[in-house]
N, C-alpha and C positions, 0 to 999 in steps of 0.2 A: 563529569558530567559535563561542565561548560566546555570543554576541550572537544569532547565529544560531539557536542553539537553545532559547533565550530567548524569541526573537519567535514562534518554532514553536510552541510550550508556550503562550503567550498566547492564539496564533489557536487552537489546540483546545479552550483552555478558554473562549474568547469564542461556538465554533459550539457547546459542551456546552450554554452557556446558553440558546442560540439554539432549541436544538432541543428542549428540556424546558420553552420559556417560561419562564426565568426571569430575573426583571427585578433590575437593581442599581436602588436609588432613593437619592437625597441630600435631607434636607430644608434648602432657602431658606427659608422664611417658615413659622413657626409662628403667627404673631399675624396674625389673617386679619379681626379685627375684627368688630363684632356685627352684626348685621341691623338695618334700619329700627324694626321694631317696639321690638326690646330697649333698641335708641338711646334712644329716646323714652323707656321707660318707667326707663332708669334718670335719665336726664336731670331728669325729674318726680317724682322720688321724694320724698315731702313729708316723709318719717322717717327718721333712718339707721339702715342695717341692719348687723349683723355677721355674719358667716360664721365660726363656730369650726369648725376644722379638727383631726379627733382624730387626729393623729400627731406624731412629734418632726418639730420644723423642721428638722432635720439631715437626713432621712431622701430617699432619690430623689424619694418620694410627693408629701412637702410642697414640693420645687422646681418640682415638675410642676403641682402647683394652685395655687402662687404666679404661677407663670408665667401659669397659665390667667385669673387674675382680671386680668391686668393691664388688658387692653380695658375690662372694667366699671370699674376705679378712674380712668382714663385720661378717664372720661366725666363723672364725678360722686367726685371722691377724697374730698372731704368724707362723703357718706352712705354709700360702701362701707367697713368695716371686712374686716381679716380676721386673726383671731389662731390662734396652733397650740397645742392642748395634745397633753400627752404623757400619750395613756392609761394607761402604765406608773404614774404619781405621779399619777394623778389617777381611780381605782377609783371613789370615791363618784360622780362626775360622770358616769363610764360607764354606773353603773347609772341613775341619774336621767334621763337621757337616752336611754338603749335604744342606744346605739352597739353595733352586732354587729361593726365590719371598721373595718380600718386606712385612714384617711382620710377616712372618715365625716364629713359635716359637718352642722354645728346650725345653720340660720337663724334668729335672733333679730333684734328692737329692738334698738338702743344702750342705749335709755332702758329702763330695768330694770323702769318703772312700767307700761310696753304690754304687754299680754298677747299668747303666741301663739309657737310655736315651731315648726319644719318640717325634718323630718331630710331629706337630700340625701343619695342612693346612686351617682348618675352624674354625671359630670362631663362635663357638657354642657352646653351655653348653655340648651338646650330645657327641660331640669330645674332651673336656675337660675331662668331666669326666671319660669317658673310656679311655683315655690317662693314666691317674693316676690310674684306676683298671687295665691296663694292666703294669705299670710301678712296683705298689707293687708286681703283680702277674708274675713277670718276670720267665720264666720257659724254660727249656731247648728243648722244641718240635720243630719238624721243618715240614715243607712242603715241598715237592719236585713239581719239574714241570716237566714231562714228555720231553723227546726228542726222535728223530725219528719217523720214516711213516710219515713225513713229516710236525709235528706239526712247530707250532707256535714257537719260540725261544727269550729267554731273553736276548740272546746276540743282537739279531737285531733290529737296532736303526731306521729302516724304519717304515714308516707307520703302517705297517701289523706287525711290533714287537713287542715284549714287554718288553722291555727296560725297559719303562716308570713303569712296573708292580713291577719289581724287584727292583727299587730305592724305589717307595710308598711303596712297603711291608717292605725293610732294614726299611726305617724310621719311618715307627710305633712300629717296634720293633719286629718284629717275623724273626724267621729264614728260609732262602729258600738258598734252593740246586737243581741245576738240575740232572737229573737223566736220563740216556741211557734206553730207554722200553726195557727190556731184562727179560725172564722167569727166569734166571739162577739167576739173583739178589737174596740176604737176605739184606731185609732192618734191620739197626738197631730199636731197642725198640720205640727210639724218635722219628721216624717220623711217623707223624699222619695224613696228608694229602696227595693225590696223583691229579697231577691236568695233565688233558690229553688237553691240547690247542688244540681242531679244529685238527685232525689228518687225513690228505690227502688219506692216502692209507690203506688197507686193514688190520686191526688189527686182525691178523689169531687167532683159536680157544683154540692156546696152551697160547695164549697174555692172552687170555679175561678169560682162566681157572687162570692165575696168577694175575691178578687182583681181581677174585672173592674171591681167596684166603689171597689176601692182607685183602680186606674187611673186610672175617670171623675174621680175626685175629686183628680187631679191628680199621686199616685203612680205614679213610673217603676219599671218592674218587669224584672229580670234573669233568665232561665230559662236555666240551665246544664244541659242534659241530656246524655248519654253512652251510650256500647253497655252493654250489660248490664242496662238499665235495664228498670221497665214504659212500659207505653205509654200516655201520659196523653192519652187522649181526651178529657178534657174540656180540658184546656189550649189543645189544638190549633184545637179548635173554637171558643174564644173569642178564642188569635191570629190565627186563620185562616191555621195554618200544619201542614205535614203530614211526622212525620218519616219517613225511606224506613233502608231499610238501612245498613249499616257500608261507607261509601266510599273505595275508593283513594285515596291521597292525591297520591303520586307514584311514577312507574315501580315501578308492580306492590306498591307499599307501604303498609302500611294505617297507619304513622308518620312525619311527615315535616317538615323546614323549611320553612316559607310565608313567602314574601319579597315576593310581589307581591301589592298590593289593591286591590279595585275604587275608583273615587273615591266620598269621602263624608267629611263632616270629619272623624269621628274618624278617620280612616286617612289624611289629608291631611300629606303630606309627610314619611309615615312610612316613611324607607327603615331599618329594622331587621329583621332574621328573626327570625320566632317558632317554638315548634315544639311539635306538636301532635301527641298520640300517642293514635290513633284517633276518629273522628268518624262520627255520623250524617248522612246526607244531608238536606238539608232542603227542601223543595218549596213554593215558594209564589211567588205572582204580587203582591202586594200586601205588599212588600216591599224596603226596599234590601241589597244584598248586600254584608257586609263580607269575606266570606273565602270564597278556592273552592280545590276540589283542582285538580290540574293537569289533571283531565279536566272542568273547570268545574263539576264537581257543589258547590251551595252548602254551607256548612257554618257560615253566621254570616249574621245578618240583624238590622238595624235597622226599627224601625217609628216614625214619628212620628204621636202619634194627638191628637184636637182635645184633649187636656189633659194629656198625660205622651205620655213615651217608651217603646219595650222594644225590649230586646236579647234575642235566642234563639241559643245557641251549640249547636250538635250536640257538642260538647267541652267536659266539666268539669272534665278534667286538669291543663289548664296552668294553672290556679289553686290546684293544690295543693301541699304540702308539697315534691311529688317533683319538680314543673316550675316550680313558680313562676319560681324564678330562673334558670331554664334560657332561653337567647338574651335576648329582650326580650318576655319575655310580661308580666312585671311592669309594664314603660313603655306595652303593648297595654290593660292592666286599669287604669291610672289613666286614658288617654283613654275608654274605656266609660264609667266611672265619671261622669268631667266632663261627658260628652255625658248622661247620664242624669240629672247634678244641672241640666242646663241651666246650664254651667259655659260658655257660649258666647264669653267674654272670653280663652278659653285661647289661646295663642300658639305653633302648632304651626313647628318650624324642624328643618330635616333634621338628623339627626345628622352632623356635619361630622369625617369621618376622613379626614388630611392634605388633604383636598381643595384642589387648586393646590398641595400642599405637595413635591412629589416631581418630581422629573425623571427621566424613563423612556428607555433607550437601545431603540430601534427597531432592526430590524432591516437597514434603510441605514444608520444609526448604527454599529451594530455591525460591516459589512462594512469602513465607512471606517476605524476602529480598528484593526480587522484589518490593514488596507493599510498601515496607517501603522507597527504595530510590525513586521511582517512586513519593508518595503521600504524603507521613507523614514527611518525611524531606523537601521539597521543602513549605508545610503546615506550618510547622514549622518556616521556612526563613521568609516569606510573612508575620507573624505573628507578630514574631521581628521587620520585616521593619516599619507595620505599627503603633507598638507602638513609634517607635524613631521618624517617621514622627508627629505623634499628640502630644508627647512631644516637639520638636522642633519648632510646629507653635502653640501651646498651645489652 
């Protein structure tokens, strides 16, 4: 009777999981190996690199990170070094390397005479491989973030500021400077990107003409517009686009998670969601769409010009302190900047989330297991009991 009660109870549990679409999963193989592109890069490393992980070596995070790097070491153990540094006992190194989170990784050359360091805050193959590429291709190219005309500032630490963006860009090895927006400026040849973060005052025809001139001279531009800003007719004219009203993003909401992207080099194999908190619709026929609302309204575009590249977004909030660390906003920002920098050697790899590492119980499997517990196991024990009874009473 006890066995029957247990079997019925287990059966009801399985029915509950199936009704509410709950799945059991079991990890069977966490080492999926690296992509062919990553393997080639690691095999052909000319200089040894060191990943210094800022966490105590005995923590669960350390064990996870150690396991993560094993495929890299198996490919080229002599050129890959892993070191764990306890942040509690090394406060000076924490400050010097701008470490802000447990498990953050600092990538450098093993040879201390070689210049360059990259912070890695995402434990993924794509983040590690592109950090190595950035370290190897260390350049003196700069991006400048415009100031004035009510634009968001990289010195502003409030929710609407861009201080977090500045820190992140410097940590991944980019050269960043502030630039008062002035048409009399003559920019150095190593300035490759101008960012216009949400100007709230109107940029006049002179400023627009100066920006067009910079674009023709090979400087890429990222213009971030947003709801509640002034209409920038002069910029719309030179970039051949027009902003419409605030658009519904999904399910009658003006804010939403976006996880599907049109085909473009920037969004190639990008399988992570980003969060957009209100956006303006962009109307254009001469640009490639980067992001769309659920109703197919365009909210971000990219344009390949003769001498430079342009990105225009109908939302600026996703790079602010309030939302930069939300979802995969930070990863999307880096992809956009790599494209504007003409960093076409970037390797895009989908984020692996237990891919092929789980076994799921389907509806048929649940039924089979339920029958097993409800019928076969009790019958098995009943047969054993009958045999034992006959053996004793012969």
